[in-house]
ZAMINU-911173 format. One line per 2 residues: their letters; for each residue y, x, z of N, C-alpha, C, O. Coordinates in Angstrom, 3 decimals, decimal comma. Atoms other than C-alpha are relative to their C-alpha. Example, Ala and Ser with C-alpha at 12.3 -4.5 7.8 and 13.67 -1.06 7.14 Angstrom:
2
AS> -1,190/0,890/0,000/-4,500/12,300/7,800/1,200/0,900/0,000/1,181/1,936/0,665 ~ -1,190/-0,820/-0,060/-1,060/13,670/7,140/1,090/-0,770/0,730/2,198/-0,261/0,899
//
This chain:
219
XX> -0,928/0,347/-1,186/-18,769/-2,528/-47,209/0,750/-1,325/-0,219/1,249/-1,199/-1,337 ~ -0,903/1,126/0,009/-16,796/-6,125/-46,968/1,325/0,648/0,259/1,395/1,729/0,844
XX> -0,985/-0,314/-0,392/-13,260/-5,919/-46,819/0,141/-0,391/1,411/0,466/0,411/2,287 ~ 0,313/0,409/-1,562/-13,697/-8,051/-43,623/-0,303/1,032/1,045/0,348/1,235/2,070
XX> 0,429/-0,930/-1,136/-15,783/-5,310/-41,949/0,693/1,164/-0,055/0,569/1,918/0,911 ~ -0,762/-0,942/-0,049/-13,429/-2,783/-43,107/1,084/-0,067/0,964/1,481/0,798/1,744
XX> -1,668/0,542/-0,610/-10,352/-4,339/-41,691/-0,465/0,032/1,774/0,231/0,470/2,690 ~ 0,804/0,385/-1,603/-12,631/-5,137/-38,241/-0,085/1,836/0,555/0,525/2,202/1,560
XX> 0,231/-1,127/-0,368/-13,678/-1,336/-38,052/1,747/1,014/0,095/1,852/2,065/0,728 ~ -1,149/-0,580/-0,094/-9,937/-0,220/-38,432/0,709/-0,299/1,198/1,440/0,500/1,784
XX> -0,213/0,828/-0,960/-9,296/-2,763/-35,855/-0,122/0,680/1,529/0,713/0,841/2,419 ~ 0,586/-0,645/-1,014/-11,543/-1,088/-33,429/0,609/1,290/0,179/0,783/1,692/1,329
XX> -0,433/-1,480/0,117/-10,121/2,447/-34,437/1,132/0,066/0,738/1,316/0,689/1,784 ~ -1,346/0,028/-0,570/-6,692/1,615/-33,908/-0,069/-0,355/1,748/0,482/0,446/2,503
XX> 0,153/0,288/-1,531/-7,409/0,101/-30,219/-0,489/1,235/0,530/0,275/1,737/1,355 ~ 0,422/-0,917/-0,716/-9,604/3,030/-29,257/1,113/1,326/-0,088/1,208/2,126/0,843
XX> -1,682/-1,207/-0,284/-6,224/5,637/-29,953/0,506/-0,569/0,566/1,075/0,243/1,296 ~ -1,233/0,296/-0,867/-4,073/3,475/-28,112/-0,579/-0,198/1,441/0,246/-0,272/2,352
XX> 0,590/-0,468/-1,348/-6,635/3,646/-25,006/-0,114/1,378/0,208/-0,511/1,688/1,332 ~ -0,197/-1,244/-0,488/-6,282/7,287/-25,180/1,126/0,519/-0,009/1,282/1,733/-0,140
XX> -1,549/-0,533/-0,592/-2,547/7,411/-24,444/0,239/-0,610/1,028/0,802/-1,700/0,927 ~ -0,641/0,408/-1,163/-2,027/6,915/-20,940/1,486/0,481/0,216/1,956/1,545/-0,186
XX> -1,404/-0,374/-0,187/1,660/6,559/-19,663/0,190/0,205/1,471/-0,230/-0,549/2,349 ~ -0,036/-0,035/-1,386/2,683/8,097/-16,608/1,729/0,441/0,422/2,494/1,014/-0,353
XX> -1,501/-0,329/-0,036/6,230/8,456/-14,815/0,298/1,229/0,551/-0,321/1,640/1,532 ~ -0,450/-1,026/-0,733/8,194/11,578/-14,258/1,450/-0,126/0,674/1,913/-1,113/1,245
XX> -1,181/0,003/-0,645/11,441/12,734/-13,156/1,045/-1,157/-0,376/0,966/-1,825/-1,407 ~ -0,775/1,226/0,179/14,192/10,219/-12,789/-0,423/-0,913/-0,670/-1,555/-1,330/-0,425
XX> 0,173/0,970/0,754/14,395/7,735/-15,286/-0,856/0,315/-1,617/-0,910/-0,465/-2,567 ~ 0,567/-0,156/1,140/12,339/9,660/-17,941/-1,506/-0,542/0,137/-1,821/-0,952/1,254
XX> 1,424/0,049/0,278/8,694/9,036/-18,840/-0,638/0,910/-0,988/-0,172/1,174/-2,096 ~ 0,590/-0,998/0,645/6,304/11,423/-19,949/-1,363/-0,752/-0,763/-2,193/-1,347/-0,077
XX> 1,331/0,753/0,170/3,459/10,041/-22,684/-0,798/1,415/-0,390/-0,501/2,269/-1,226 ~ 0,855/-1,149/0,380/0,573/12,518/-22,440/-0,869/-0,565/-0,966/-1,713/-1,404/-0,652
XX> 1,176/0,518/1,280/-1,324/11,817/-25,757/-0,943/0,617/-0,077/-1,887/0,006/-0,579 ~ 0,880/-0,869/-0,163/-3,396/14,645/-25,284/-1,265/0,042/1,248/-2,340/0,639/1,306
XX> 0,868/-0,168/-1,253/-4,883/14,001/-21,933/-0,389/-1,363/0,428/0,435/-2,262/0,599 ~ 0,588/1,209/-0,566/-7,345/11,278/-20,745/0,391/-0,287/1,595/0,429/0,532/2,513
XX> -0,458/0,129/-1,541/-6,188/9,283/-17,576/-1,183/0,707/0,951/-0,918/1,160/2,064 ~ 1,010/-0,484/-0,983/-9,685/10,508/-16,213/-0,197/1,351/-0,144/-1,182/1,884/0,368
XX> 0,209/-1,207/-0,337/-8,978/13,921/-16,889/0,925/0,425/1,057/0,690/1,503/1,602 ~ -0,995/-0,408/-0,968/-6,136/14,132/-14,530/-0,927/0,495/1,771/-1,696/-0,040/2,570
XX> 0,735/-0,421/-1,532/-7,158/16,214/-11,379/0,452/-0,811/1,266/1,622/-1,080/1,539 ~ -0,275/1,059/-1,323/-7,389/14,044/-8,161/0,604/0,998/1,102/0,356/2,203/1,059
XX> -0,691/-0,655/-1,034/-5,330/15,152/-5,088/-0,683/0,341/1,120/-1,078/-0,657/1,723 ~ 0,516/0,009/-1,351/-6,905/16,830/-1,955/0,987/0,517/0,908/1,733/1,363/0,415
XX> -1,011/-0,391/-0,705/-4,751/17,492/0,653/-0,421/1,029/1,142/-0,750/0,758/2,296 ~ 1,095/-0,927/-0,802/-6,165/20,845/1,915/1,002/1,390/-0,077/0,568/2,408/0,464
XX> -0,664/-1,195/-0,316/-3,164/23,475/1,485/-0,048/1,037/-0,986/0,434/2,148/-0,762 ~ 0,457/-0,807/1,200/-4,296/24,977/-1,920/1,300/-0,105/-1,359/1,957/0,699/-2,022
XX> -1,114/0,648/1,046/-1,991/23,087/-4,244/-0,264/-0,051/-1,571/0,494/-0,475/-2,443 ~ 0,343/-0,371/1,526/-3,841/23,938/-7,467/-0,357/-1,183/-0,444/-0,297/-1,209/-1,673
XX> -0,006/1,290/0,669/-4,600/20,299/-8,033/1,276/-0,853/-0,424/1,226/-2,003/-0,861 ~ -1,063/0,741/0,405/-0,868/19,618/-8,618/0,588/0,802/-1,532/1,683/0,660/-2,076
XX> -0,482/-0,736/1,176/-0,867/21,943/-11,708/0,209/-0,650/-1,030/1,070/-0,187/-1,778 ~ -0,109/0,777/1,255/-1,243/19,227/-14,409/0,824/-1,076/0,148/0,893/-1,878/-0,783
XX> -0,906/0,993/-0,148/1,460/16,896/-12,603/1,339/0,270/-0,456/1,573/1,476/-0,392 ~ -0,854/-0,023/0,521/4,668/16,471/-14,040/0,846/0,328/1,256/0,500/-0,279/2,269
XX> -0,651/-0,607/-0,901/7,254/18,291/-11,764/1,450/-0,278/-0,374/1,776/-0,519/-1,536 ~ -1,639/0,507/0,361/11,342/17,551/-11,324/0,367/1,195/0,981/-0,332/1,568/1,924
XX> -0,896/-0,495/-1,027/13,992/19,847/-9,759/0,866/-1,018/0,885/1,271/-2,118/0,509 ~ -0,361/0,828/-1,094/15,433/18,633/-6,447/1,189/0,793/0,534/0,751/1,815/1,062
XX> -0,851/-0,956/-0,276/18,882/20,316/-5,558/1,400/-0,536/0,039/1,787/-1,343/-0,806 ~ -0,852/0,055/0,153/22,095/20,276/-4,454/0,928/1,099/-0,848/1,933/0,949/-1,542
XX> -0,611/-1,173/0,383/22,812/23,771/-5,301/-0,993/0,470/-1,162/-2,030/0,891/-0,650 ~ 0,582/-0,407/0,530/21,208/24,724/-8,558/-0,993/1,443/0,164/-2,085/1,833/-0,251
XX> 0,162/-1,650/0,068/21,016/28,259/-7,704/-1,168/-0,047/1,494/-1,707/1,005/1,837 ~ 0,936/-0,054/-0,877/18,658/27,058/-4,623/-0,704/-1,403/-0,406/-0,513/-2,386/0,310
XX> 0,770/1,452/0,504/16,473/24,130/-6,537/-1,347/0,237/0,994/-1,974/1,187/1,464 ~ 1,317/0,283/-0,461/13,775/22,812/-5,069/-0,828/-0,838/-0,889/-0,159/-1,573/-1,615
XX> 0,651/0,618/1,141/10,773/21,258/-7,258/-0,856/-0,935/1,012/-1,258/-0,768/2,164 ~ 0,977/1,229/-1,001/8,832/17,964/-6,246/-0,467/-0,824/-0,848/0,209/-1,089/-1,843
XX> 0,859/0,775/0,819/6,011/15,664/-7,677/-0,326/-1,252/0,736/-0,354/-1,346/1,963 ~ 0,225/1,670/-0,703/5,235/11,864/-7,022/-1,014/-0,275/-0,671/-0,930/-0,362/-1,896
XX> 1,255/0,417/0,694/1,855/10,986/-7,760/-0,627/-1,029/0,450/-0,441/-1,212/1,653 ~ 0,797/0,979/-0,806/-0,473/7,981/-7,194/-1,336/-0,097/-0,762/-1,559/0,448/-1,843
XX> 1,038/0,459/0,695/-3,735/6,635/-7,924/-0,409/-1,649/0,905/0,396/-2,378/1,485 ~ 0,525/1,140/-0,481/-5,851/3,692/-6,662/0,282/-0,127/1,270/0,372/-1,308/1,607
XX> 0,369/0,354/-1,095/-5,702/4,241/-3,170/1,428/0,608/0,866/1,985/-0,029/1,761 ~ -1,195/-0,799/-0,420/-2,705/6,821/-2,303/1,236/0,069/-0,955/1,117/-0,097/-2,169
XX> -1,371/-0,612/0,192/0,920/7,720/-2,924/0,053/1,456/0,308/0,097/1,753/1,502 ~ -0,197/-1,685/-0,311/1,173/11,793/-3,167/1,331/0,879/-0,290/1,866/1,063/-1,384
XX> -1,308/-0,626/0,436/4,201/13,784/-2,642/-0,066/1,449/0,047/-0,606/1,873/1,069 ~ 0,290/-1,549/0,019/4,230/17,623/-3,405/1,863/0,514/-0,061/2,786/0,082/-0,751
XX> -1,584/-0,443/-0,010/7,624/19,715/-2,350/-0,370/1,625/-0,082/-1,202/2,188/0,631 ~ -0,229/-1,560/0,086/8,140/23,400/-3,354/1,677/-0,050/0,699/2,660/-0,699/0,341
XX> -1,421/-0,321/-0,388/11,063/24,581/-1,220/0,587/1,380/-0,721/-0,153/2,303/-1,060 ~ -0,638/-1,262/0,799/13,234/27,224/-2,859/-0,231/1,097/0,343/-0,477/1,193/1,545
XX> 0,349/-1,422/-0,465/12,621/30,802/-2,715/1,009/0,820/0,365/0,882/2,044/0,382 ~ -1,163/-0,644/-0,050/16,013/31,568/-1,940/1,084/-0,968/0,638/1,203/-2,106/0,184
XX> -0,668/0,991/-0,554/18,614/30,085/0,380/-0,745/-0,707/0,811/-1,210/-0,048/1,741 ~ 0,351/1,046/-0,818/17,154/26,871/1,976/-1,272/0,175/-0,295/-1,555/-0,213/-1,428
XX> 1,363/-0,184/0,073/13,497/27,751/2,328/-1,068/-0,637/0,815/-2,198/-0,951/0,441 ~ 0,873/1,013/-0,533/12,189/25,939/5,057/-0,142/-1,128/0,152/0,907/-1,761/0,276
XX> 0,369/1,428/0,320/10,435/22,633/4,948/0,694/-0,802/1,312/0,389/-0,511/2,469 ~ -0,325/0,976/-0,700/12,445/19,789/6,617/-0,651/-1,315/-0,495/-0,468/-1,813/-1,605
XX> 0,346/1,336/0,475/10,613/16,620/6,696/0,437/-1,090/0,343/-0,168/-2,136/0,105 ~ -0,750/1,313/-0,565/12,905/14,272/8,209/0,760/-0,991/-1,277/1,065/-0,545/-2,384
XX> -0,681/0,743/1,182/14,523/11,352/6,129/-0,853/-0,076/-1,307/-0,200/-0,315/-2,322 ~ 0,550/0,549/1,061/12,002/10,861/3,638/-0,356/-1,268/-0,806/-1,498/-1,725/-0,776
XX> -0,044/1,556/0,448/12,364/7,657/1,896/-0,650/-0,200/-0,960/-0,467/0,507/-1,950 ~ 0,698/0,419/1,304/9,991/5,946/-0,379/0,382/-1,521/0,089/0,501/-2,239/1,082
XX> -0,419/1,547/0,424/10,949/2,596/-2,068/-1,120/-0,246/-1,069/-1,249/0,271/-2,179 ~ 1,006/0,517/0,577/7,822/0,625/-2,884/0,701/-1,268/-0,691/1,276/-2,064/0,051
XX> -0,451/1,332/0,563/8,955/-2,193/-5,461/1,252/-0,484/0,717/1,255/-1,649/1,115 ~ -1,201/0,124/-0,623/12,263/-2,179/-3,956/0,388/-0,320/1,597/1,423/-0,723/2,128
XX> 0,008/-0,013/-1,563/11,473/-2,157/-0,341/-0,185/1,408/0,459/-1,128/2,098/0,073 ~ -0,370/-1,420/-0,505/12,601/1,097/1,477/-1,125/0,124/1,029/-1,634/-0,908/1,466
XX> 0,895/-0,786/-1,092/10,191/3,128/3,985/0,701/1,166/0,470/1,093/1,842/-0,481 ~ -0,687/-1,111/-0,330/11,859/5,853/5,834/-1,272/0,651/0,974/-1,662/0,147/2,027
XX> 0,791/-0,853/-1,120/9,168/8,821/7,184/0,400/0,981/0,322/1,413/1,394/-0,241 ~ -0,646/-1,214/-0,143/9,535/11,873/8,780/-1,552/0,528/-0,003/-2,418/-0,233/0,429
XX> 1,063/-1,037/0,206/6,556/14,771/8,074/0,348/0,869/0,976/1,449/1,408/1,094 ~ -0,037/-0,814/-1,429/6,046/16,581/11,142/-1,078/0,608/0,468/-2,060/-0,126/0,360
XX> 1,207/-0,796/-0,683/3,550/18,906/12,716/-0,888/-0,800/0,799/-0,326/-1,589/1,559 ~ 1,165/0,845/-1,176/0,423/17,279/14,697/0,728/0,859/1,175/1,396/0,226/1,991
XX> -0,158/-0,444/-1,233/1,225/19,782/17,209/0,900/1,300/-0,149/0,669/1,989/-1,143 ~ -0,835/-1,257/-0,335/3,913/22,737/18,224/0,860/-0,168/-1,571/1,202/-1,230/-2,090
XX> -1,068/-0,197/1,149/6,041/24,096/14,993/-0,340/0,475/-1,388/-1,438/1,026/-1,309 ~ 0,458/-0,548/0,903/5,645/25,149/11,601/-0,226/1,341/0,038/0,718/1,983/0,498
XX> 0,052/-1,288/-0,342/4,237/28,517/11,579/-0,737/0,419/-1,506/-1,094/-0,407/-2,346 ~ 0,681/-0,927/0,988/2,677/31,472/8,955/-1,418/-0,839/-0,518/-2,181/-1,347/0,304
XX> 0,848/0,629/0,444/0,190/29,942/6,599/-0,203/-1,752/-0,011/0,610/-2,332/-0,730 ~ 0,120/1,181/0,490/-1,057/26,203/6,768/0,101/-0,602/1,262/-0,612/-0,277/2,211
XX> -0,550/0,728/-1,221/0,499/23,964/9,292/-0,621/-1,777/-0,272/-0,296/-2,339/-1,318 ~ 0,597/1,304/0,341/-1,432/20,287/9,519/1,378/-0,867/0,674/1,799/-0,815/1,829
XX> -0,875/1,273/-0,125/1,251/17,483/9,350/-0,497/-1,187/0,158/-1,662/-1,458/-0,134 ~ 0,749/1,083/-0,244/1,149/14,078/10,411/1,533/-0,882/-0,571/2,660/-0,393/-0,489
XX> -1,016/0,912/0,670/3,458/11,256/8,744/0,326/-1,209/0,766/-0,535/-2,072/0,943 ~ -0,130/0,755/-1,205/5,231/9,163/11,231/1,195/-1,281/-0,965/1,818/-0,889/-1,952
XX> -0,827/0,676/0,478/7,369/5,816/10,271/1,353/0,047/0,768/1,411/-0,439/1,897 ~ -1,276/0,185/-0,531/10,790/6,095/11,147/0,628/-1,223/0,965/1,054/-1,260/2,119
XX> -0,188/1,388/-0,843/11,505/2,886/12,298/-1,001/-0,512/1,297/-1,910/-1,339/1,235 ~ 1,405/0,107/-1,123/9,438/2,819/15,570/-0,860/0,981/0,219/-1,850/1,000/0,951
XX> 0,517/-1,536/-0,280/8,494/6,121/15,404/-1,672/-0,093/0,189/-2,120/0,331/1,255 ~ 1,348/0,389/0,206/4,767/5,231/14,634/-0,817/0,869/-1,058/-0,577/1,072/-2,249
XX> 0,937/-0,705/1,144/2,053/7,220/13,179/-0,683/-1,113/-0,973/-1,213/-2,161/-0,604 ~ 0,485/0,503/0,779/1,045/6,150/9,911/-1,603/0,196/-0,348/-1,939/1,178/-1,011
XX> 1,835/0,009/0,199/-3,207/5,547/9,746/-0,128/0,841/-1,130/0,821/0,927/-1,910 ~ 0,692/-0,644/1,222/-4,877/7,545/7,236/1,083/0,964/-0,762/0,659/1,588/-1,734
XX> -1,044/-0,769/0,673/-1,472/9,428/6,154/-0,266/1,463/0,524/-0,787/1,598/1,631 ~ 0,114/-1,513/-0,491/-1,541/13,409/6,477/0,509/0,648/-0,840/0,691/0,207/-1,974
XX> -0,920/-1,013/1,044/0,283/16,455/5,029/-0,494/1,466/0,472/-0,964/1,730/1,579 ~ 0,146/-1,517/-0,164/-0,231/19,995/5,000/1,139/1,061/-0,593/1,225/1,139/-1,819
XX> -1,144/-0,723/0,290/2,932/22,600/4,943/-0,795/1,738/-0,089/-1,500/2,302/0,748 ~ 0,491/-1,481/0,049/2,076/26,248/3,569/1,207/0,773/0,332/2,219/0,185/-0,051
XX> -0,836/-0,911/-0,122/4,350/29,042/4,601/-0,379/1,334/0,080/-0,887/1,938/1,025 ~ 0,135/-1,318/-0,031/4,239/32,192/3,269/1,078/1,024/-0,102/2,144/0,636/-0,580
XX> -1,230/-0,968/-0,257/6,461/35,238/3,738/0,497/0,281/-1,250/-0,313/0,401/-2,169 ~ -0,302/-0,238/1,242/8,849/35,929/0,958/0,216/-1,487/-0,831/1,350/-1,529/-1,308
XX> 0,022/1,056/0,388/8,388/32,389/-0,496/0,504/-1,421/0,563/0,774/-1,304/1,758 ~ -0,497/1,112/-0,459/9,562/28,789/0,133/-1,103/-0,607/0,576/-2,212/-0,174/0,265
XX> 0,463/0,702/-0,559/8,087/26,565/2,044/-1,221/-1,105/-1,145/-0,676/-1,608/-2,128 ~ 0,751/0,842/0,967/4,956/24,396/0,087/-0,275/-1,401/0,685/-0,821/-1,089/1,744
XX> 0,593/1,089/-0,599/4,169/20,675/1,329/-0,532/-0,791/-0,742/0,048/-1,009/-1,806 ~ 0,683/1,083/0,465/1,744/18,128/0,388/-0,417/-0,901/0,576/-1,143/-0,622/1,529
XX> 0,274/0,883/-1,303/1,312/14,861/1,965/-0,662/-1,332/-0,962/-0,543/-1,352/-2,187 ~ 0,364/1,187/0,611/-0,374/11,328/1,128/0,210/-1,292/1,012/0,088/-1,440/2,228
XX> -0,213/1,490/-0,998/0,349/7,860/2,265/-0,699/-1,070/-0,626/-0,494/-1,349/-1,807 ~ 1,396/1,326/0,710/-2,592/4,818/1,672/1,042/-1,170/-0,475/1,684/-1,835/0,338
XX> -0,586/1,287/0,760/-0,895/2,230/-0,673/-0,390/-1,186/0,800/0,389/-2,139/0,823 ~ 0,016/1,394/-1,268/-2,510/-0,408/2,110/0,778/-0,159/0,886/0,844/-1,154/1,608
XX> -0,866/-0,292/-1,300/-0,114/0,794/4,347/1,330/-0,909/-0,139/1,985/-1,242/0,849 ~ -1,196/0,641/0,488/2,772/-1,152/2,302/-0,510/-1,542/-0,159/-1,668/-1,795/-0,492
XX> 0,534/1,508/0,005/2,508/-5,008/2,355/0,076/-0,691/-1,083/0,877/-1,599/-1,301 ~ 0,433/0,255/1,571/1,091/-5,436/-1,209/-1,018/0,365/-0,317/-1,232/1,576/-0,246
XX> 1,380/-0,840/0,870/-2,215/-5,012/-2,814/0,438/1,023/-1,061/1,356/0,798/-1,849 ~ -0,204/-1,263/0,456/-2,197/-1,730/-4,305/0,052/0,143/-1,489/0,802/0,844/-2,168
XX> -0,296/0,484/1,578/-2,846/-2,920/-7,751/0,819/-0,882/-0,687/0,926/-1,151/-1,883 ~ -1,392/0,721/0,599/0,079/-5,031/-7,755/1,179/0,640/0,098/2,176/0,252/-0,512
XX> -0,892/-0,775/0,337/2,134/-2,127/-6,881/0,919/0,362/-1,142/0,013/0,706/-1,901 ~ -0,394/-0,250/1,017/4,462/-1,338/-9,701/0,834/1,570/-0,350/0,642/2,543/-1,079
XX> -0,920/-1,159/-0,112/7,137/0,978/-9,022/0,072/0,767/1,530/0,329/0,097/2,530 ~ -0,307/-0,781/-0,945/7,257/4,040/-6,465/1,194/0,800/0,361/1,086/1,645/-0,527
XX> -1,058/-1,326/0,218/10,273/6,417/-5,848/0,093/0,751/1,299/-0,468/0,252/2,275 ~ -0,159/-1,066/-1,059/11,066/9,199/-3,380/1,487/0,615/-0,030/1,937/0,983/-1,115
XX> -0,946/-0,868/-0,278/14,170/10,783/-2,114/0,285/0,428/1,266/-0,151/-0,263/2,187 ~ -0,256/-0,572/-1,156/15,375/12,813/0,580/1,355/0,564/-0,272/1,616/0,978/-1,401
XX> -1,325/-0,105/-0,229/19,030/13,530/1,606/0,042/1,588/0,333/1,056/2,248/0,104 ~ 0,360/-1,314/-0,857/17,741/16,897/3,257/-0,472/1,038/-1,494/-0,433/2,268/-1,469
XX> 0,374/-0,838/1,018/16,488/17,993/-0,418/0,973/0,247/-1,317/1,245/1,263/-1,957 ~ -1,239/0,374/1,021/19,087/16,537/-2,868/0,034/-1,207/-0,392/-0,801/-1,887/0,204
XX> -0,146/1,101/0,432/20,037/13,514/-4,641/-0,679/-0,618/-0,856/-0,575/-1,841/-0,959 ~ 0,917/-0,043/1,136/17,580/13,691/-7,447/-1,086/-1,087/0,854/-1,245/-1,112/2,075
XX> 1,014/1,034/-0,595/14,851/10,766/-6,941/-1,215/0,060/-1,289/-1,200/0,078/-2,520 ~ 1,321/-0,271/0,756/11,312/11,116/-7,924/-0,437/-1,369/-0,537/-0,042/-2,306/0,157
XX> 0,463/1,352/0,208/9,740/8,089/-9,670/-1,424/0,037/-0,455/-1,666/0,878/-1,321 ~ 1,532/0,382/0,615/5,754/6,967/-10,308/0,150/-1,451/-0,381/0,539/-2,327/0,392
XX> -0,147/1,483/0,463/5,735/3,870/-12,313/-1,201/-0,223/-0,668/-1,824/0,730/-1,135 ~ 1,324/0,454/0,303/2,687/1,695/-13,416/-0,936/-0,074/0,955/-0,667/0,385/2,065
XX> 1,178/0,137/-0,465/-0,631/0,922/-12,235/-0,991/0,913/-0,113/-0,733/1,867/-0,846 ~ 1,057/-0,831/0,687/-3,899/2,638/-12,436/-0,459/-0,553/-1,080/-1,016/0,205/-1,875
XX> 0,640/0,345/1,199/-4,898/0,202/-15,078/0,800/-0,288/-1,422/0,658/-1,042/-2,384 ~ -1,205/0,169/1,200/-1,920/0,836/-17,257/-0,707/0,205/-0,920/-0,776/-0,812/-1,609
XX> 0,925/-0,049/1,000/-4,511/2,417/-19,820/-0,432/-0,964/-0,878/-0,462/-1,080/-2,103 ~ 1,012/1,292/0,588/-6,394/-0,728/-20,013/1,156/-0,694/-0,816/0,986/-0,858/-2,024
XX> -1,007/0,965/0,263/-3,020/-2,819/-20,469/0,846/0,442/-1,458/1,310/-0,334/-2,294 ~ 0,162/-0,739/1,264/-2,304/-0,265/-23,198/-1,257/-0,774/-1,417/-1,117/-1,412/-2,461
XX> 1,160/0,380/0,846/-5,751/-0,918/-24,741/-0,015/-1,482/-0,389/-0,316/-1,910/-1,503 ~ -0,001/1,447/0,357/-5,424/-4,527/-24,492/1,234/-0,429/-0,934/1,062/-1,429/-1,632
XX> -1,311/0,150/1,032/-1,784/-4,506/-26,522/-0,791/0,651/-1,228/-0,646/0,070/-2,304 ~ 0,564/-0,014/1,375/-3,989/-2,663/-29,099/-0,673/-0,792/-0,357/-0,489/-1,011/-1,555
XX> 0,587/1,322/0,469/-6,188/-5,530/-29,376/0,883/-0,980/-0,535/0,541/-1,665/-1,499 ~ -0,684/1,299/0,226/-3,530/-7,928/-29,597/0,526/0,475/-1,208/0,594/-0,287/-2,172
XX> -0,781/-0,573/1,519/-1,758/-5,461/-32,412/-0,958/-0,474/-1,065/-0,812/-1,385/-1,881 ~ 1,083/0,166/1,042/-4,999/-5,125/-34,294/-0,532/-1,364/-0,272/-1,016/-1,615/-1,376
XX> 0,251/1,428/0,455/-5,720/-8,802/-34,087/0,920/-0,536/-0,982/0,690/-1,029/-2,086 ~ -1,192/0,838/0,957/-2,479/-9,977/-35,385/0,397/0,633/-1,452/0,859/0,043/-2,429
XX> 0,276/-0,518/1,591/-2,662/-7,517/-38,278/-1,065/-0,452/-0,689/-0,760/-0,662/-1,863 ~ 1,034/0,620/0,548/-5,826/-8,810/-39,276/0,341/-1,541/-0,672/0,168/-1,954/-1,819
XX> -0,331/1,401/0,329/-4,593/-12,417/-39,061/1,305/-0,100/-0,928/1,509/-1,071/-1,657 ~ -1,047/0,032/1,052/-1,549/-11,667/-40,961/-0,437/0,115/-1,322/-0,097/-0,704/-2,177
XX> 0,410/-0,285/1,526/-3,175/-10,247/-44,061/-1,289/-0,629/-0,343/-1,923/-0,353/-1,361 ~ 1,152/1,207/0,572/-5,967/-12,921/-44,102/0,879/-1,431/-0,062/0,331/-2,363/-0,652
XX> -1,411/0,596/0,157/-2,631/-15,127/-43,870/0,248/0,420/-1,703/0,316/-0,398/-2,620 ~ -0,880/-0,529/1,332/-1,452/-13,479/-46,963/-1,036/-0,274/-0,869/-0,660/-0,946/-1,829
XX> 0,403/-0,066/0,924/-4,185/-13,374/-48,760/-0,366/-1,620/-0,562/-0,448/-2,024/-1,722 ~ -0,056/1,460/0,117/-4,668/-17,154/-48,211/0,883/-0,601/-1,208/0,584/-1,471/-2,025
X> -1,043/0,878/0,649/-1,567/-17,892/-49,916/-0,215/0,476/-1,880/0,491/-0,057/-2,736
//
């Protein structure tokens, strides 16, 4: 095997390795690199009140008092942004869906997540998402709150990315914060094509390595 072919194979290998390292935003300003999980291995979110599809998503504490800490997760795919809230099991246990603030690429949107009818009761309650400015229901947005005795309420919801005045694949940063829960900010950064951007960078790195090695030999 010639040196040129060996270098080409090494370049391809480096590129494939870089493809398998997707990056997802996590709590606050931190970024989690999931080197052992393919982007396609992430479980999709279904708003059904079972919550098991949140088990592989990064979680963050939200609180004013650490003794009554809530838990949240913000996640997006090509179509929706999803939010999960687990209320504390002690103290402030009941869900309050007012003042949910999503900032999409520096533009703020405030929503209320409220029951479709009646009030939140035991078991699952179907929720609707309403834009607080003008009090208009957001099409194709929905949520569910689960109330179980002895536990804090749990909520999951989604908002379609096409609701925001920007093409979904052009949105780079989405954050969530609610003064009813705590001052912490949940952040989802990047686009669904991020692994391919990383892969493209890998191609550039591998190509530059080959270029400089060839140039050095020429000297």
